[in-house]
C-alpha positions, 0 to 999 in steps of 0.5 A: 390725834384727838386723844387726851393725855392719860392721868389727871391734870393738875391745872386747867392750863394743861387741859386747855393746851391738850384741847388746842391740839384737837383736830375737830373744831367742834370737839375743840369748842365743846372741850374748851367750854367744858374746861371754862365751866369746870374752872367756874365750878372749882372757883365757886364750889357750885355745880353748873350745867351746859345749857344746850342739848349735846349728842353722844359725840359732844358729850364724850368730848365734854366728859373726857375734858372734865375727867382730866381736871382734878376736883370736878366730875361730869354727868349726863342729864336727861332722857334719849340720845340727846342730853345735857351735861352737869359739871359738879365739884368732886364729892358731890353726889350724882344721881343713880341714873346718870352717866358719870365720868 
């Protein structure tokens, strides 16, 4: 199915393997992009954003993928049903009005 394993992955390679098992091509594409951006955040220590507007399904997939990677977290940014996602290093403060995952 389209579910991630419970718990926190110790390596982004584990998450990439989980992403490859997703049946939905859009979910795979969004999750893989999120993992790559999370790797960048881990490497640089700097937050980054997905520079495209995502619907609720796409955001859920991205939040799920990022939540599996130790050392980073994600939050939705923007108003309305279509938002962008910011990926931050763990310990970085999120806004009060954000959807943190």
